[in-house]
N, C-alpha and C positions, 0 to 999 in steps of 0.2 A: 197646843193651843191653850191660852189662858182665858177662862170664861169667868167674868165677875158680874154679880148681881147686887144692886143696892136697892133696898125697899124702904120707902118713907111713907108717912101718912098713917092711915088707919085710926081706929078709935083712940088708942093710947098714944099714938104719935111716936112710937119707939122705932128708930131706924135700925136696919139690919143689913150687914154687908157679908157676903160669902163669895168664895171663889173655888173653882175647880181647874186643875191643870190636867189636860188630857194626855200629856206626854207619857208614853209607856203603858197606858191603859189598854186592856184588850178590847174595850168598847169605844175607843177613841173616835173611830169613823162615825159611829152613831151620834155621839155628842157633837162632833164638828158639823155634821149635816143639820142637826137640830139648831145649833147656834147660828149657822148661816141663814137658815130660814127665818129664825126669830129676828135677826138683824134686818133682813130685807123687809119685814112686816112693820117695823117700828117707825118712829118719827124723829126728826132731827132735834126738835125742842120738846121739853116736857109738856105733855097734854094736861088739860085742866082736871080731868077726872071727875069724881063725884065726892060729896062730903063724906068723910070717914072712910073713903076708899084708899087702896094702896096705889102708889106710883112707883114705877121701877125704872132703873137705869141699867141697861145691859151693855157690858163692854167686852168685846172679844178681840184680843190681840191689839188693843189700842183703838178699835173702832167702836163708837158708842151710839146707841139708839135709846129712845125713851118710849114707855107705854104705861097705861094705867087701867085699873079695874073700872068698869066691867068690860072694856073694849079689847081685852087681850085676845090674840089669835090662839089657836090650838097649840102651835109651835112655841109661842111665847109662854103660855101657861105651863106647858110641859117642861121647858127649859128652866124657868123660874123655880118650879116645884123641885126639880132634880137638884139644882144648884143649892137652893136653900136647905134641902134635906141632906145632901152629901158633902157640901162645901164646908170649908173651915172659915 
């Protein structure tokens, strides 16, 4: 499963894109469950968000959802944090 996260907005407005491919990872099932939950909790269109807040686009195997601070669910926040930390 290919999980991609794009972050835009924030005070500096610097975009960031990262991805993680779960194929062959020993923790693939955990990543995939988290990704499916995050997708289900998102919106089809980018939300408005708040001034200087981050907006996110999460794409999992070609399926995309959008979310924004401060309305992230626990699953979205966990997935975004993991992908931005471990992704390339």
